[in-house]
Backbone as CSV, one residue per row, in Angstrom:
resi,resn,N_x,N_y,N_z,CA_x,CA_y,CA_z,C_x,C_y,C_z
1,MET,-46.488,46.119,25.831,-45.859,44.995,25.129,-45.401,45.458,23.743
2,THR,-44.148,45.190,23.412,-43.603,45.571,22.113,-43.104,44.333,21.388
3,ARG,-43.430,44.249,20.113,-42.932,43.137,19.291,-41.689,43.591,18.540
4,PHE,-40.656,42.752,18.579,-39.412,43.048,17.899,-39.135,41.994,16.818
5,LYS,-38.614,42.471,15.701,-38.158,41.600,14.622,-36.636,41.543,14.677
6,LEU,-36.082,40.333,14.687,-34.641,40.137,14.732,-34.170,39.479,13.446
7,THR,-33.022,39.918,12.936,-32.355,39.253,11.825,-31.084,38.631,12.378
8,LEU,-30.892,37.345,12.097,-29.853,36.574,12.774,-28.927,35.850,11.797
9,GLU,-27.719,35.586,12.279,-26.857,34.622,11.604,-26.340,33.646,12.659
10,TYR,-26.082,32.412,12.223,-25.536,31.443,13.167,-24.864,30.291,12.432
11,ASP,-23.945,29.673,13.151,-23.288,28.448,12.712,-24.074,27.304,13.327
12,GLY,-24.721,26.519,12.497,-25.586,25.467,13.009,-24.869,24.216,13.473
13,GLY,-23.550,24.185,13.340,-22.811,22.965,13.629,-22.888,22.491,15.068
14,VAL,-23.077,23.405,16.014,-23.102,23.019,17.428,-24.527,22.859,17.964
15,PHE,-25.518,23.052,17.104,-26.911,23.020,17.555,-27.664,21.803,17.010
16,VAL,-28.708,21.404,17.736,-29.582,20.329,17.266,-30.615,20.856,16.274
17,GLY,-30.541,22.141,15.979,-31.463,22.787,15.059,-31.977,24.083,15.651
18,TRP,-32.926,24.696,14.957,-33.518,25.933,15.472,-34.331,25.673,16.717
19,GLN,-35.211,24.680,16.651,-36.243,24.480,17.669,-35.714,23.812,18.935
20,ARG,-36.256,24.255,20.076,-35.899,23.648,21.367,-36.155,22.149,21.334
21,GLN,-35.191,21.394,21.833,-35.319,19.946,21.923,-34.652,19.469,23.204
22,ASP,-34.985,18.242,23.603,-34.436,17.695,24.837,-33.046,17.086,24.649
23,ASN,-32.638,16.902,23.392,-31.402,16.166,23.138,-30.182,17.052,22.888
24,GLY,-30.289,18.348,23.186,-29.126,19.200,22.990,-29.506,20.658,22.831
25,PRO,-28.502,21.533,22.698,-28.754,22.973,22.587,-29.335,23.357,21.232
26,SER,-30.239,24.320,21.229,-30.848,24.814,19.997,-30.620,26.315,19.886
27,VAL,-30.798,26.843,18.691,-30.672,28.281,18.476,-31.759,29.018,19.249
28,GLN,-32.974,28.510,19.186,-34.089,29.127,19.899,-33.804,29.208,21.390
29,GLN,-33.294,28.144,21.976,-32.973,28.132,23.399,-31.896,29.160,23.727
30,ALA,-30.855,29.229,22.902,-29.774,30.190,23.154,-30.304,31.620,23.164
31,LEU,-31.182,31.944,22.219,-31.742,33.285,22.141,-32.645,33.578,23.333
32,GLU,-33.514,32.636,23.660,-34.445,32.862,24.770,-33.707,33.021,26.093
33,GLU,-32.647,32.264,26.289,-31.877,32.391,27.528,-31.122,33.716,27.569
34,ALA,-30.672,34.184,26.406,-29.990,35.481,26.350,-30.952,36.617,26.668
35,VAL,-32.177,36.526,26.175,-33.192,37.546,26.460,-33.506,37.568,27.952
36,THR,-33.667,36.398,28.543,-33.953,36.318,29.977,-32.811,36.898,30.801
37,ALA,-31.573,36.611,30.385,-30.418,37.156,31.097,-30.376,38.679,31.013
38,PHE,-30.882,39.214,29.914,-30.892,40.671,29.708,-31.960,41.368,30.547
39,CYS,-33.190,40.873,30.494,-34.284,41.624,31.109,-35.133,40.836,32.101
40,GLY,-34.828,39.559,32.276,-35.581,38.764,33.232,-36.869,38.177,32.704
41,GLU,-37.256,38.538,31.470,-38.496,38.020,30.899,-38.245,36.693,30.168
42,ARG,-39.220,35.803,30.259,-39.128,34.515,29.558,-39.920,34.613,28.248
43,ALA,-39.331,35.305,27.301,-40.006,35.545,26.027,-39.832,34.354,25.098
44,ARG,-40.850,34.072,24.329,-40.782,33.023,23.307,-40.272,33.651,22.016
45,VAL,-39.239,33.063,21.439,-38.675,33.562,20.184,-39.151,32.662,19.051
46,HIS,-39.842,33.242,18.081,-40.397,32.493,16.945,-39.537,32.732,15.709
47,GLY,-39.130,31.675,15.043,-38.285,31.793,13.862,-39.047,31.610,12.565
48,ALA,-38.506,32.163,11.488,-39.142,32.045,10.173,-38.956,30.659,9.584
49,GLY,-37.845,30.014,9.938,-37.574,28.680,9.403,-36.974,27.800,10.480
50,ARG,-37.481,26.580,10.593,-36.981,25.654,11.610,-35.812,24.857,11.027
51,THR,-34.668,25.492,10.957,-33.510,24.840,10.360,-33.102,23.607,11.159
52,ASP,-32.601,22.590,10.437,-32.198,21.325,11.052,-30.843,21.442,11.727
53,ALA,-30.474,20.392,12.441,-29.148,20.296,13.040,-28.085,20.453,11.957
54,GLY,-27.099,21.304,12.213,-26.004,21.493,11.282,-26.231,22.523,10.204
55,VAL,-27.464,22.993,10.032,-27.778,23.982,8.999,-27.485,25.382,9.532
56,HIS,-26.893,26.205,8.686,-26.480,27.549,9.081,-27.503,28.598,8.626
57,ALA,-27.313,29.823,9.087,-28.172,30.922,8.654,-27.355,32.190,8.477
58,LEU,-27.638,32.881,7.404,-27.062,34.207,7.158,-28.113,35.290,7.324
59,GLY,-29.387,34.898,7.269,-30.466,35.878,7.352,-31.745,35.287,7.916
60,GLN,-31.622,34.479,8.953,-32.815,33.990,9.654,-33.546,35.175,10.270
61,VAL,-34.862,35.099,10.331,-35.673,36.156,10.944,-36.477,35.551,12.088
62,ALA,-36.576,36.291,13.187,-37.341,35.840,14.342,-38.079,37.023,14.942
63,HIS,-39.052,36.715,15.788,-39.710,37.804,16.522,-39.960,37.370,17.957
64,LEU,-40.103,38.367,18.829,-40.424,38.137,20.224,-41.136,39.370,20.779
65,ASP,-41.840,39.179,21.873,-42.557,40.262,22.551,-41.918,40.522,23.904
66,LEU,-41.722,41.805,24.242,-41.168,42.190,25.531,-42.065,43.217,26.210
67,GLU,-42.242,43.064,27.502,-42.993,44.048,28.278,-42.106,45.225,28.665
68,LYS,-40.831,44.968,28.898,-39.919,46.025,29.317,-39.682,47.026,28.190
69,PRO,-39.863,48.335,28.451,-39.556,49.333,27.420,-38.074,49.248,27.045
70,THR,-37.823,48.995,25.769,-36.456,48.752,25.314,-36.270,49.309,23.914
71,LYS,-35.147,49.928,23.658,-34.809,50.351,22.308,-34.311,49.142,21.523
72,ALA,-34.584,49.154,20.225,-34.214,48.020,19.394,-32.710,47.773,19.410
73,GLU,-31.926,48.847,19.333,-30.475,48.684,19.313,-29.943,48.195,20.664
74,THR,-30.632,48.553,21.739,-30.242,48.049,23.060,-30.507,46.552,23.155
75,LEU,-31.661,46.126,22.619,-31.989,44.702,22.601,-30.948,43.934,21.803
76,ARG,-30.606,44.437,20.624,-29.592,43.775,19.779,-28.283,43.588,20.535
77,ASP,-27.779,44.667,21.098,-26.467,44.616,21.744,-26.485,43.767,23.010
78,ALA,-27.561,43.855,23.778,-27.646,43.090,25.019,-27.758,41.595,24.746
79,VAL,-28.586,41.230,23.777,-28.730,39.812,23.453,-27.410,39.262,22.911
80,ASN,-26.733,40.024,22.075,-25.434,39.572,21.568,-24.428,39.364,22.699
81,HIS,-24.479,40.246,23.678,-23.579,40.106,24.822,-23.847,38.805,25.570
82,HIS,-25.105,38.509,25.806,-25.454,37.327,26.591,-25.430,36.035,25.767
83,LEU,-25.350,36.135,24.459,-25.236,34.942,23.625,-23.838,34.327,23.689
84,LYS,-22.842,35.115,24.012,-21.470,34.612,24.023,-21.330,33.418,24.953
85,PRO,-20.588,32.370,24.553,-19.809,32.215,23.318,-20.539,31.457,22.206
86,ALA,-21.855,31.326,22.296,-22.609,30.613,21.256,-22.413,31.295,19.897
87,PRO,-22.278,30.524,18.809,-22.057,31.104,17.483,-23.345,31.621,16.854
88,VAL,-23.981,32.580,17.545,-25.218,33.210,17.089,-25.050,34.708,17.241
89,ALA,-25.504,35.469,16.253,-25.428,36.927,16.341,-26.724,37.550,15.848
90,VAL,-27.190,38.554,16.579,-28.322,39.359,16.126,-27.747,40.464,15.250
91,LEU,-27.995,40.394,13.956,-27.477,41.386,13.018,-28.248,42.690,13.109
92,ALA,-29.560,42.583,13.321,-30.410,43.773,13.387,-31.629,43.475,14.230
93,ALA,-32.113,44.505,14.910,-33.366,44.426,15.669,-34.183,45.651,15.336
94,GLU,-35.486,45.472,15.203,-36.366,46.594,14.895,-37.745,46.342,15.479
95,VAL,-38.450,47.413,15.778,-39.819,47.293,16.269,-40.707,46.854,15.119
96,ALA,-41.570,45.885,15.374,-42.454,45.350,14.340,-43.909,45.601,14.708
97,ALA,-44.768,45.483,13.721,-46.201,45.616,13.973,-46.663,44.489,14.889
98,ALA,-47.716,44.760,15.631,-48.204,43.787,16.604,-48.640,42.481,15.959
99,ASP,-49.052,42.534,14.688,-49.513,41.320,14.007,-48.427,40.670,13.154
100,PHE,-47.199,41.178,13.228,-46.110,40.566,12.466,-45.749,39.212,13.070
101,HIS,-45.556,38.223,12.201,-45.130,36.898,12.659,-43.999,36.440,11.752
102,ALA,-42.854,36.113,12.354,-41.668,35.753,11.571,-41.945,34.613,10.613
103,ARG,-42.719,33.640,11.040,-42.994,32.470,10.195,-44.184,32.695,9.272
104,PHE,-45.317,33.081,9.843,-46.558,33.107,9.063,-46.706,34.346,8.191
105,SER,-45.958,35.409,8.469,-46.005,36.600,7.619,-45.044,36.504,6.435
106,ALA,-44.161,35.527,6.443,-43.146,35.405,5.391,-43.777,35.044,4.054
107,THR,-43.282,35.666,2.993,-43.758,35.389,1.633,-42.698,34.713,0.777
108,GLU,-41.452,34.699,1.248,-40.375,34.052,0.493,-39.249,33.644,1.435
109,ARG,-38.661,32.497,1.128,-37.466,32.031,1.830,-36.406,31.707,0.792
110,ARG,-35.171,32.062,1.105,-34.056,31.828,0.184,-33.009,30.963,0.870
111,TYR,-32.565,29.953,0.152,-31.543,29.059,0.664,-30.369,28.977,-0.296
112,LEU,-29.208,28.758,0.282,-27.977,28.529,-0.468,-27.425,27.180,-0.064
113,TYR,-27.048,26.376,-1.071,-26.327,25.137,-0.774,-24.949,25.234,-1.392
114,ARG,-23.909,25.052,-0.565,-22.524,25.223,-0.998,-21.812,23.882,-1.120
115,ILE,-21.192,23.688,-2.275,-20.356,22.522,-2.530,-18.945,23.020,-2.821
116,VAL,-17.946,22.418,-2.191,-16.559,22.684,-2.569,-16.095,21.500,-3.399
117,ASN,-15.782,21.768,-4.649,-15.506,20.733,-5.633,-14.010,20.725,-5.978
118,ARG,-13.261,19.900,-5.238,-11.824,19.801,-5.460,-11.332,18.462,-4.913
119,ARG,-10.125,18.058,-5.307,-9.571,16.796,-4.838,-9.172,16.852,-3.367
120,ALA,-8.622,17.972,-2.931,-8.146,18.074,-1.550,-9.324,18.205,-0.588
121,PRO,-9.256,17.544,0.565,-10.337,17.668,1.550,-10.372,19.065,2.154
122,LEU,-11.452,19.345,2.889,-11.646,20.673,3.462,-10.878,20.814,4.777
123,ALA,-10.315,21.983,4.970,-9.680,22.330,6.230,-10.401,23.522,6.839
124,LEU,-10.312,24.686,6.188,-10.950,25.887,6.708,-12.471,25.841,6.603
125,GLU,-13.003,25.148,5.603,-14.462,25.133,5.406,-15.104,23.832,5.864
126,ARG,-14.394,23.052,6.618,-14.989,21.831,7.150,-16.185,22.191,8.031
127,GLY,-17.294,21.547,7.786,-18.508,21.848,8.537,-19.326,22.983,7.964
128,ARG,-18.844,23.584,6.855,-19.561,24.714,6.255,-19.822,24.521,4.768
129,ALA,-19.499,23.347,4.249,-19.759,23.043,2.839,-19.670,21.536,2.652
130,TRP,-20.236,21.070,1.542,-20.163,19.655,1.183,-18.955,19.460,0.286
131,TRP,-18.026,18.612,0.696,-16.848,18.316,-0.114,-17.177,17.233,-1.125
132,VAL,-17.069,17.550,-2.401,-17.286,16.593,-3.483,-16.012,16.567,-4.328
133,PRO,-15.206,15.502,-4.254,-13.921,15.480,-4.960,-14.011,15.222,-6.462
134,ARG,-15.057,14.542,-6.927,-15.173,14.267,-8.363,-15.598,15.537,-9.101
135,PRO,-15.063,15.786,-10.297,-15.402,17.006,-11.046,-16.901,17.116,-11.316
136,LEU,-17.429,18.327,-11.170,-18.844,18.586,-11.399,-19.011,19.631,-12.497
137,ASP,-20.013,19.430,-13.346,-20.356,20.363,-14.420,-21.491,21.254,-13.912
138,ALA,-21.135,22.455,-13.455,-22.140,23.348,-12.870,-23.170,23.795,-13.898
139,ALA,-22.746,23.975,-15.155,-23.685,24.399,-16.202,-24.748,23.333,-16.430
140,ALA,-24.347,22.071,-16.436,-25.312,20.977,-16.610,-26.246,20.901,-15.410
141,MET,-25.717,21.130,-14.227,-26.542,21.130,-13.017,-27.582,22.242,-13.081
142,HIS,-27.164,23.425,-13.529,-28.098,24.549,-13.636,-29.209,24.236,-14.636
143,ALA,-28.834,23.708,-15.792,-29.829,23.408,-16.831,-30.835,22.377,-16.328
144,ALA,-30.353,21.345,-15.652,-31.250,20.306,-15.146,-32.148,20.835,-14.038
145,ALA,-31.635,21.767,-13.243,-32.412,22.312,-12.128,-33.639,23.075,-12.594
146,GLN,-33.624,23.566,-13.828,-34.741,24.393,-14.300,-36.042,23.604,-14.446
147,VAL,-35.949,22.268,-14.550,-37.177,21.474,-14.649,-37.926,21.463,-13.314
148,LEU,-37.247,21.888,-12.248,-37.866,21.908,-10.926,-38.648,23.186,-10.658
149,VAL,-38.417,24.212,-11.460,-39.063,25.509,-11.237,-40.563,25.421,-11.520
150,GLY,-41.344,26.051,-10.670,-42.795,26.073,-10.850,-43.513,25.329,-9.740
151,LYS,-44.806,25.139,-9.929,-45.641,24.457,-8.938,-45.688,22.972,-9.257
152,HIS,-45.211,22.154,-8.319,-45.142,20.715,-8.542,-45.430,19.955,-7.244
153,ASP,-45.710,18.670,-7.413,-45.705,17.741,-6.290,-44.249,17.312,-6.106
154,PHE,-43.636,17.746,-5.006,-42.213,17.484,-4.773,-41.990,16.284,-3.849
155,SER,-42.870,15.285,-3.919,-42.731,14.112,-3.054,-41.379,13.425,-3.214
156,SER,-40.787,13.481,-4.400,-39.494,12.842,-4.638,-38.360,13.526,-3.878
157,PHE,-38.613,14.736,-3.415,-37.579,15.500,-2.715,-37.991,15.832,-1.284
158,ARG,-38.930,15.071,-0.762,-39.498,15.327,0.562,-39.018,14.288,1.564
159,ALA,-38.567,14.731,2.726,-38.146,13.810,3.775,-39.342,13.025,4.300
160,SER,-39.092,11.795,4.728,-40.180,10.946,5.219,-40.835,11.534,6.464
161,GLU,-40.054,12.307,7.262,-40.602,12.891,8.490,-41.184,14.283,8.276
162,CYS,-41.295,14.720,7.030,-41.831,16.047,6.731,-43.263,16.174,7.239
163,GLN,-43.540,17.294,7.906,-44.855,17.497,8.502,-45.754,18.422,7.695
164,ALA,-45.304,18.829,6.507,-46.128,19.696,5.662,-47.413,18.974,5.265
165,ARG,-48.500,19.715,5.196,-49.791,19.111,4.862,-49.828,18.584,3.439
166,SER,-49.097,19.219,2.547,-49.109,18.826,1.144,-47.698,18.843,0.574
167,PRO,-47.376,17.921,-0.352,-46.072,17.930,-1.014,-46.015,18.927,-2.174
168,VAL,-47.123,19.598,-2.438,-47.177,20.550,-3.544,-46.630,21.904,-3.084
169,LYS,-45.577,22.349,-3.752,-44.944,23.628,-3.452,-44.628,24.339,-4.768
170,THR,-44.373,25.634,-4.671,-43.992,26.417,-5.846,-42.558,26.894,-5.682
171,LEU,-41.676,26.365,-6.510,-40.279,26.799,-6.518,-40.179,28.000,-7.449
172,THR,-39.888,29.158,-6.892,-39.843,30.395,-7.674,-38.640,30.434,-8.590
173,GLY,-37.516,29.926,-8.123,-36.307,29.933,-8.945,-35.215,29.112,-8.306
174,ILE,-34.290,28.636,-9.154,-33.125,27.907,-8.664,-31.984,28.139,-9.644
175,GLU,-30.819,28.508,-9.127,-29.652,28.768,-9.966,-28.463,27.990,-9.423
176,VAL,-27.646,27.473,-10.328,-26.413,26.786,-9.954,-25.270,27.503,-10.657
177,SER,-24.259,27.883,-9.899,-23.135,28.606,-10.477,-21.836,28.153,-9.821
178,ARG,-20.742,28.362,-10.538,-19.418,28.021,-10.005,-18.569,29.277,-9.868
179,LEU,-17.850,29.369,-8.757,-16.855,30.398,-8.544,-15.613,29.692,-8.023
180,ALA,-14.636,29.510,-8.920,-13.422,28.759,-8.593,-13.814,27.343,-8.150
181,GLU,-13.457,26.964,-6.921,-13.743,25.602,-6.461,-15.146,25.450,-5.871
182,ALA,-15.842,26.549,-5.678,-17.154,26.508,-5.025,-18.285,26.453,-6.037
183,ILE,-19.234,25.565,-5.780,-20.474,25.510,-6.557,-21.602,25.911,-5.616
184,GLU,-22.390,26.876,-6.050,-23.488,27.383,-5.228,-24.821,27.068,-5.879
185,ILE,-25.714,26.479,-5.104,-27.087,26.226,-5.533,-27.966,27.168,-4.722
186,ARG,-28.630,28.079,-5.404,-29.482,29.063,-4.725,-30.940,28.811,-5.120
187,ALA,-31.778,28.594,-4.116,-33.192,28.294,-4.362,-34.073,29.251,-3.584
188,ARG,-35.184,29.634,-4.184,-36.123,30.532,-3.497,-37.558,30.063,-3.752
189,ALA,-38.377,30.212,-2.718,-39.774,29.777,-2.770,-40.502,30.375,-1.579
190,PRO,-41.833,30.434,-1.635,-42.577,30.886,-0.453,-42.303,30.000,0.759
191,SER,-42.174,28.692,0.526,-41.859,27.755,1.604,-41.301,26.479,0.983
192,PHE,-40.635,25.683,1.827,-40.000,24.458,1.353,-40.427,23.269,2.206
193,LEU,-40.340,22.092,1.617,-40.544,20.852,2.346,-39.282,20.514,3.137
194,HIS,-39.427,19.654,4.114,-38.294,19.210,4.919,-37.263,18.502,4.026
195,HIS,-36.035,18.958,4.066,-34.908,18.418,3.285,-35.005,18.678,1.789
196,GLN,-35.945,19.504,1.355,-36.144,19.691,-0.086,-34.887,20.206,-0.784
197,VAL,-34.252,21.233,-0.249,-33.067,21.791,-0.902,-31.901,20.816,-0.827
198,ARG,-31.734,20.136,0.283,-30.666,19.150,0.409,-30.877,17.982,-0.552
199,ASN,-32.112,17.611,-0.788,-32.392,16.551,-1.747,-32.195,17.036,-3.185
200,PHE,-32.487,18.312,-3.436,-32.124,18.898,-4.735,-30.625,18.767,-4.962
201,ALA,-29.845,19.149,-3.951,-28.387,19.142,-4.087,-27.855,17.738,-4.352
202,GLY,-28.371,16.758,-3.617,-27.924,15.388,-3.819,-28.254,14.855,-5.199
203,THR,-29.386,15.271,-5.733,-29.796,14.857,-7.075,-28.970,15.570,-8.139
204,LEU,-28.765,16.868,-7.972,-28.007,17.640,-8.961,-26.539,17.243,-8.991
205,ARG,-26.030,16.723,-7.898,-24.652,16.201,-7.922,-24.521,15.101,-8.974
206,LEU,-25.514,14.230,-9.062,-25.469,13.141,-10.039,-25.454,13.681,-11.462
207,VAL,-26.140,14.800,-11.669,-26.110,15.456,-12.981,-24.712,16.019,-13.232
208,GLY,-24.162,16.676,-12.229,-22.847,17.279,-12.371,-21.765,16.270,-12.658
209,GLU,-21.927,15.047,-12.148,-20.957,13.983,-12.384,-21.173,13.287,-13.720
210,GLY,-22.233,13.692,-14.439,-22.509,13.092,-15.738,-23.286,11.792,-15.672
211,LYS,-23.772,11.423,-14.487,-24.501,10.165,-14.326,-25.970,10.300,-14.716
212,TRP,-26.540,11.501,-14.503,-27.941,11.756,-14.812,-28.062,12.935,-15.754
213,SER,-29.159,12.987,-16.486,-29.451,14.084,-17.411,-30.604,14.923,-16.870
214,ALA,-30.886,16.023,-17.550,-32.037,16.846,-17.177,-33.329,16.046,-17.320
215,ALA,-33.385,15.191,-18.336,-34.570,14.353,-18.541,-34.767,13.395,-17.370
216,LYS,-33.672,12.909,-16.827,-33.758,12.017,-15.671,-34.313,12.768,-14.464
217,VAL,-33.865,13.997,-14.243,-34.374,14.799,-13.129,-35.871,15.045,-13.302
218,GLU,-36.285,15.305,-14.529,-37.712,15.503,-14.804,-38.498,14.234,-14.491
219,ALA,-37.922,13.080,-14.822,-38.592,11.809,-14.537,-38.656,11.549,-13.036
220,VAL,-37.605,11.934,-12.322,-37.590,11.796,-10.862,-38.690,12.651,-10.240
221,LEU,-38.823,13.872,-10.701,-39.879,14.764,-10.208,-41.254,14.150,-10.446
222,ALA,-41.462,13.615,-11.638,-42.758,13.030,-11.995,-43.051,11.757,-11.211
223,ALA,-42.017,11.066,-10.742,-42.207,9.798,-10.032,-42.903,9.980,-8.687
224,ARG,-42.728,11.158,-8.071,-43.320,11.435,-6.757,-42.949,10.349,-5.744
225,ASP,-41.680,9.956,-5.792,-41.181,8.863,-4.963,-39.790,9.238,-4.470
226,ARG,-39.633,9.368,-3.161,-38.349,9.792,-2.609,-37.201,8.873,-3.030
227,SER,-37.466,7.586,-3.163,-36.403,6.647,-3.508,-35.890,6.844,-4.931
228,ALA,-36.608,7.609,-5.753,-36.183,7.836,-7.134,-35.109,8.909,-7.237
229,ALA,-35.012,9.781,-6.234,-34.086,10.915,-6.288,-32.729,10.547,-5.691
230,GLY,-31.806,11.502,-5.738,-30.475,11.287,-5.194,-30.450,11.365,-3.685
231,GLN,-29.238,11.248,-3.131,-29.067,11.255,-1.684,-29.442,12.611,-1.081
232,THR,-29.674,12.603,0.208,-29.856,13.851,0.945,-28.469,14.419,1.235
233,ALA,-28.171,15.568,0.679,-26.858,16.171,0.878,-26.672,16.539,2.348
234,PRO,-25.427,16.588,2.822,-25.167,16.892,4.238,-25.692,18.256,4.658
235,ALA,-26.083,18.351,5.924,-26.662,19.592,6.450,-25.682,20.749,6.421
236,GLU,-24.385,20.475,6.581,-23.426,21.573,6.747,-23.255,22.455,5.520
237,GLY,-23.762,22.027,4.367,-23.660,22.864,3.177,-24.820,23.831,2.996
238,LEU,-25.843,23.733,3.861,-27.076,24.500,3.669,-27.109,25.756,4.536
239,TYR,-27.563,26.861,3.922,-27.673,28.154,4.606,-29.039,28.772,4.298
240,LEU,-29.740,29.219,5.323,-30.915,30.069,5.132,-30.376,31.496,4.967
241,THR,-30.494,32.045,3.768,-29.836,33.320,3.494,-30.733,34.536,3.686
242,ALA,-32.051,34.392,3.474,-32.938,35.557,3.584,-34.381,35.104,3.678
243,VAL,-35.199,35.961,4.287,-36.640,35.745,4.373,-37.310,37.023,3.910
244,GLY,-38.252,36.887,2.988,-38.961,38.053,2.466,-40.340,38.207,3.070
245,TYR,-40.803,39.470,3.176,-42.119,39.779,3.751,-42.869,40.773,2.872
């Protein structure tokens, strides 16, 4: 039995999320079916992050065990072949230690939230970013976001269906920057609550529009009440960019 570590990218728009569900296709299902088509084994593929419906990945990490002797590059190429036409790609495959676990061995997760800030609606990036037509002040958003850094009770930014045992998390860093029409919110932490980054984005939009201040964001954090924060930003703007070990 050999354990393999996979690094993946995918367009989450056609999936119900990472995890297998009865209501539609998932990334996990697509990968497991591709593995079975390759070698006949029904391997379980474990992901580092259970991304929601519509959420994309540039650097998702997964692992699986195979009994068949296989080279890592053969596994990569074969799974990619059988994934077609699903918008999922195995970027890299490598042999991992027997005790490696994509989810539980992870020490850091990085997310990107993309906003396209312009008057014209999206054409090429529809489904891959949040369109916000009102002007946003990225510098003000960045300054306000810094009150979120550190160890806090993030109940104000936690989805009601979140299954985490505790709302207390440590946000290692968060940066907001603008490049032409695009505003990028990059957040990193050992782990995140359900919808935490999307709720950050919805709240920081209000700052960017001049409706809220950094002090208001600090008060929202202290409230520990989801209704105090901004809207949950759309899933299509969120990307899991990297997982650290």
